[in-house]
C-alpha positions as CSV (number, residue, x, y, z in Angstrom):
1,M,-13.1,-8.7,-40.7
2,G,-9.7,-7.1,-40.2
3,P,-7.1,-8.1,-37.8
4,T,-7.8,-7.5,-34.2
5,K,-5.9,-4.8,-32.5
6,P,-3.6,-6.1,-29.7
7,M,-4.7,-5.1,-26.2
8,K,-2.4,-2.7,-24.4
9,T,-1.7,-3.1,-20.7
10,S,-3.2,0.3,-20.1
11,D,-6.5,-1.1,-21.5
12,L,-6.8,-3.7,-18.8
13,T,-9.4,-3.5,-16.1
14,A,-8.7,-3.8,-12.4
15,A,-10.6,-7.2,-12.5
16,E,-8.3,-8.4,-15.3
17,I,-5.2,-7.4,-13.4
18,T,-6.5,-9.0,-10.3
19,R,-7.0,-12.3,-12.2
20,L,-3.7,-12.2,-14.1
21,L,-1.6,-11.5,-11.0
22,D,-3.7,-13.7,-8.7
23,L,-4.4,-10.8,-6.3
24,E,-6.8,-11.1,-3.4
25,P,-8.7,-8.5,-1.3
26,N,-6.5,-7.2,1.5
27,A,-7.3,-5.4,4.8
28,T,-4.8,-2.6,4.1
29,C,-3.8,-2.3,0.4
30,G,-6.7,-2.9,-1.9
31,F,-5.8,-6.2,-3.6
32,V,-2.5,-8.0,-2.8
33,R,-0.3,-10.9,-3.5
34,V,2.9,-11.5,-1.4
35,T,5.5,-12.3,-4.0
36,Y,8.6,-12.8,-1.8
37,I,9.5,-13.6,1.8
38,A,13.2,-14.2,2.4
39,K,14.2,-17.7,3.4
40,Q,17.1,-16.2,5.3
41,E,16.1,-14.9,8.8
42,I,17.6,-12.4,11.1
43,A,18.4,-14.4,14.2
44,P,16.6,-13.7,17.5
45,G,18.5,-10.9,19.2
46,G,19.9,-9.7,15.9
47,L,17.7,-6.6,15.8
48,P,16.3,-4.4,18.6
49,Q,12.6,-4.5,19.6
50,P,10.1,-5.0,18.1
51,F,12.1,-7.3,15.8
52,A,14.2,-9.0,18.6
53,S,12.5,-12.3,18.2
54,G,13.7,-12.7,14.7
55,S,12.3,-11.8,11.2
56,P,12.8,-12.7,7.6
57,L,15.5,-10.5,5.9
58,G,12.9,-8.9,3.6
59,S,9.5,-9.3,1.9
60,A,7.7,-7.9,-1.2
61,L,4.2,-7.8,-2.5
62,Y,2.1,-6.5,-5.5
63,F,-0.8,-4.2,-4.6
64,L,-3.6,-2.9,-6.7
65,V,-5.6,0.2,-5.6
66,T,-9.0,1.0,-7.1
67,P,-11.6,3.7,-6.3
68,D,-13.5,1.1,-4.1
69,A,-10.3,-0.4,-2.7
70,P,-8.0,2.3,-1.5
71,V,-5.0,2.0,0.9
72,R,-6.7,1.9,4.3
73,L,-5.2,3.9,7.2
74,H,-2.5,1.6,8.6
75,R,1.1,1.3,9.6
76,I,3.7,-1.4,9.7
77,R,6.6,-1.6,12.0
78,N,9.0,-2.1,9.1
79,D,10.5,0.4,6.7
80,Q,8.9,0.0,3.3
81,L,9.4,1.2,-0.2
82,Y,6.4,1.7,-2.6
83,H,7.2,1.1,-6.3
84,Y,5.0,2.4,-9.2
85,Y,4.5,-0.2,-11.9
86,L,1.4,0.7,-14.0
87,G,-1.8,2.7,-14.1
88,D,-2.9,5.9,-12.5
89,P,-1.1,8.0,-9.9
90,L,-1.6,7.3,-6.2
91,E,-2.0,10.1,-3.6
92,V,-0.3,9.1,-0.4
93,F,-0.8,10.7,3.0
94,M,2.0,9.9,5.6
95,L,1.3,10.8,9.2
96,H,4.6,11.2,10.9
97,G,5.1,10.7,14.7
98,N,6.2,14.3,15.1
99,G,2.8,15.6,14.0
100,E,3.9,16.5,10.4
101,V,1.9,15.3,7.4
102,E,3.6,14.4,4.1
103,H,1.5,14.4,0.9
104,I,3.2,12.7,-2.0
105,V,2.0,11.4,-5.4
106,V,3.4,8.1,-6.6
107,G,3.1,7.8,-10.4
108,P,4.7,7.9,-13.8
109,D,4.9,11.7,-14.4
110,I,8.2,12.6,-12.9
111,L,8.2,15.9,-14.8
112,A,5.2,16.9,-12.6
113,G,7.0,15.8,-9.4
114,Q,5.4,12.4,-9.1
115,R,7.7,9.7,-7.7
116,V,8.2,6.2,-9.0
117,Q,9.4,5.1,-5.5
118,L,8.3,6.3,-2.1
119,F,10.1,5.4,1.2
120,I,7.7,5.0,4.1
121,P,9.6,4.9,7.5
122,G,8.5,2.1,9.8
123,N,5.7,2.9,12.2
124,T,4.3,5.7,9.9
125,F,0.6,5.7,9.6
126,H,-0.4,6.2,5.9
127,T,-3.4,6.0,3.6
128,A,-3.8,6.5,-0.1
129,R,-6.2,6.9,-3.0
130,L,-6.2,7.2,-6.7
131,V,-5.7,10.7,-8.1
132,G,-8.8,12.3,-9.7
133,T,-10.9,9.8,-11.6
134,G,-8.2,7.2,-11.9
135,R,-9.2,3.6,-12.6
136,W,-6.4,1.6,-10.9
137,F,-2.8,1.8,-9.6
138,L,-0.5,-1.2,-9.7
139,G,2.5,-1.1,-7.5
140,A,4.6,-3.0,-5.1
141,S,5.9,-2.7,-1.6
142,T,9.3,-4.1,-0.4
143,E,10.0,-4.2,3.3
144,W,12.9,-4.9,5.5
145,P,13.0,-6.7,7.7
146,G,10.2,-8.9,6.2
147,V,6.7,-8.2,7.4
148,M,4.8,-10.6,9.6
149,P,1.1,-10.2,10.5
150,A,2.0,-8.9,14.0
151,D,3.8,-6.0,12.3
152,V,0.6,-4.5,10.8
153,E,-1.8,-2.2,12.6
154,I,-5.0,-0.7,11.3
155,G,-5.3,3.0,12.3
156,N,-8.0,4.4,14.5
157,L,-9.5,7.1,12.2
158,E,-11.1,9.2,14.9
159,E,-8.0,9.4,17.0
160,L,-5.7,10.1,14.1
161,A,-8.1,12.7,12.7
162,Q,-7.8,14.6,16.0
163,S,-4.0,14.4,15.9
164,Y,-3.8,15.4,12.2
165,P,-6.8,17.7,11.6
166,S,-5.3,19.2,8.3
167,V,-5.9,15.8,6.6
168,A,-8.9,14.6,8.6
169,P,-11.3,15.2,5.7
170,D,-9.1,13.3,3.3
171,M,-8.7,10.4,5.7
172,G,-12.4,10.3,6.2
173,A,-13.1,10.3,2.4
174,I,-10.7,7.5,1.8
175,A,-12.1,5.4,4.7
176,A,-15.7,6.0,3.3
177,A,-14.6,4.8,-0.2
178,V,-13.7,1.3,1.1
179,K,-16.1,-1.2,-0.5
180,V,-13.8,-4.2,-1.0
181,M,-12.7,-6.1,2.1
182,P,-11.0,-9.5,2.6
183,N,-12.9,-12.4,4.0
184,P,-13.5,-12.2,7.7
185,G,-10.5,-13.7,9.7
186,A,-8.1,-13.1,6.8
187,P,-4.6,-12.1,8.0
188,L,-3.6,-8.5,7.7
189,R,-0.6,-9.6,5.7
């Protein structure tokens, strides 16, 4: 027998990544592990509503998206930045409050217009799925101020489909693909 060929990161399965990074099913973003919540807090009254009662300065998490665990339609109050780490591209639909829809691909092919970072303004409903026949996307989200469970809201698909009819079929397809859910009663964050 010859020497074994070393495994490349791109050869990993979603299950292996989930185990290696200790990710858990999440209500909004496939599989997640919160990696950072700032110990420093913004004092009550230091920010306007809805953050007036105080918040951590920032937070960060890993998230893994698979065909059965897409990014569900949701929004957080906080500004956030998606970061591409590994895997297949992620197709993101952002539903802006002014009625506009932004469709962006987060991934490694910057020559094709993909982005390795994506800013999502606070209170922007968004959903996402893998591009084509992708196996998995590993990324991160950083947020400021830091996200607390009360900052997260799951979107009402029927209401948002009426308000954003141009992407209603995409939103419906993504929602129908969800097969992985967290344990009942698990926090949104």
